[in-house]
C-alpha positions in Angstrom: -11.4 -13.2 -12.7 -13.1 -9.8 -13.5 -14.7 -9.9 -10.1 -11.3 -10.5 -8.4 -9.7 -7.7 -10.5 -12.5 -5.3 -9.4 -11.9 -6.2 -5.7 -8.2 -5.6 -6.1 -8.6 -2.3 -7.8 -11.2 -1.2 -5.3 -8.7 -2.0 -2.5 -5.9 -0.1 -4.2 -8.1 3.0 -4.6 -9.3 2.7 -1.0 -5.7 2.5 0.2 -4.8 5.5 -2.1 -2.2 3.3 -3.8 -1.5 4.0 -7.5 0.3 0.7 -8.1 -1.1 0.6 -11.7 0.6 3.9 -12.6 -2.5 5.8 -13.6 -1.1 9.1 -12.4 2.1 8.6 -14.3 0.2 8.0 -17.6 -2.1 11.0 -16.8 1.0 13.2 -16.3 2.7 11.9 -19.5 -0.3 12.1 -21.9 -2.3 15.0 -20.4 0.3 17.3 -18.7 -2.2 20.3 -18.8 -4.7 18.3 -16.8 -2.0 17.0 -14.4 -0.9 20.6 -13.6 -4.5 21.6 -12.6 -5.3 18.7 -10.3 -4.2 17.5 -6.8 -3.6 13.8 -7.6 -3.5 12.8 -3.9 -7.0 14.2 -3.5 -8.4 13.2 -6.9 -7.2 9.6 -6.9 -9.8 8.5 -4.4 -12.5 9.5 -7.0 -11.0 7.3 -9.8 -13.4 4.7 -11.1 -11.7 1.6 -12.4 -13.8 -1.0 -14.2 -11.6 -4.0 -15.1 -12.6 -6.4 -17.7 -10.7 -9.7 -18.0 -10.9 -11.8 -21.1 -9.2 -15.2 -21.2 -8.4 -17.2 -24.3 -7.2 -20.8 -23.7 -4.8 -21.6 -26.5 -3.4 -24.8 -25.2 -4.1 -27.4 -22.5 -1.9 -29.7 -20.7 0.8 -29.6 -18.0 2.1 -26.3 -16.8 5.9 -26.3 -16.2 
């Protein structure tokens, strides 16, 4: 699943699509940085390293 998440995030960055809302969080938590950068140009340089952890808590039929 981590490999698939990496492929998806790479595709999003390549398409210049901020579907995860990284820019919104950056603007909210670091407004001074947000004001200094051109997000449309900087987003393509974002490195996203997803890590998926799965805990199976129950087995059986899924409804």
